[in-house]
C-alpha positions as CSV (number, residue, x, y, z in Angstrom):
1,M,157.0,72.5,38.2
2,V,155.2,71.5,41.8
3,I,152.1,72.3,42.1
4,P,151.3,72.4,46.6
5,T,147.9,70.1,47.7
6,T,147.6,73.5,49.5
7,S,147.1,76.7,49.5
8,V,149.7,79.1,50.8
9,W,146.6,81.0,52.7
10,E,145.7,77.8,54.6
11,E,149.5,77.3,55.2
12,I,150.0,80.6,56.8
13,T,147.0,80.8,59.1
14,D,146.9,77.2,60.3
15,G,146.2,77.3,64.3
16,F,143.7,81.0,64.3
17,T,141.2,81.3,65.3
18,P,138.5,84.5,64.7
19,E,139.2,86.1,68.8
20,S,142.9,86.1,67.3
21,V,142.3,88.3,63.7
22,M,141.7,91.6,64.7
23,E,140.2,93.4,62.0
24,Y,140.4,97.3,61.0
25,E,137.3,99.2,59.5
26,K,139.5,102.2,58.7
27,A,143.5,102.0,59.2
28,T,146.5,103.4,57.5
29,V,149.6,100.6,57.5
30,Y,153.4,103.1,57.2
31,G,156.3,101.9,56.2
32,D,158.6,104.2,58.2
33,S,158.3,106.0,61.0
34,E,158.3,109.6,59.0
35,Q,154.7,108.6,57.8
36,E,155.6,109.6,54.7
37,R,154.9,105.9,53.2
38,V,151.5,105.2,53.0
39,L,151.5,101.0,52.1
40,H,147.5,101.1,52.2
41,Q,145.0,103.3,53.6
42,G,141.6,101.0,54.9
43,P,139.9,98.5,56.1
44,I,143.0,95.4,56.9
45,R,143.1,91.8,59.5
46,M,145.9,91.9,61.5
47,L,146.7,88.4,61.8
48,P,148.3,86.9,64.5
49,N,151.7,86.0,62.8
50,G,152.3,89.6,61.8
51,W,151.0,89.6,58.7
52,I,148.5,92.0,57.2
53,A,145.6,91.2,55.3
54,L,144.2,93.2,52.6
55,P,140.6,93.0,51.6
56,T,142.1,93.1,47.6
57,G,143.6,89.3,49.3
58,R,147.5,90.9,48.9
59,L,148.9,90.3,52.2
60,L,152.2,92.4,53.7
61,S,154.4,91.4,55.3
62,P,155.4,92.4,59.3
63,E,159.3,93.1,58.0
64,A,157.6,96.0,56.0
65,V,155.2,97.9,57.9
66,H,156.4,99.9,60.6
67,H,153.3,100.7,62.1
68,I,149.5,101.4,61.9
69,D,147.3,104.3,63.1
70,P,144.1,101.7,63.4
């Protein structure tokens, strides 16, 4: 079993500045162009690397997100 010495979150956010993270209080994250598959509604943090951070601590991959309506 391998146990990392740093958290995954530290690896993902390494080098980010507060100015490079965009936050939205009310956003809808869609997984398709027809806007039928809603992945999340509510507050989000859009990281500079394309990942979306949810208030629950989960991350949405840029490949899973089609678009966001802020």
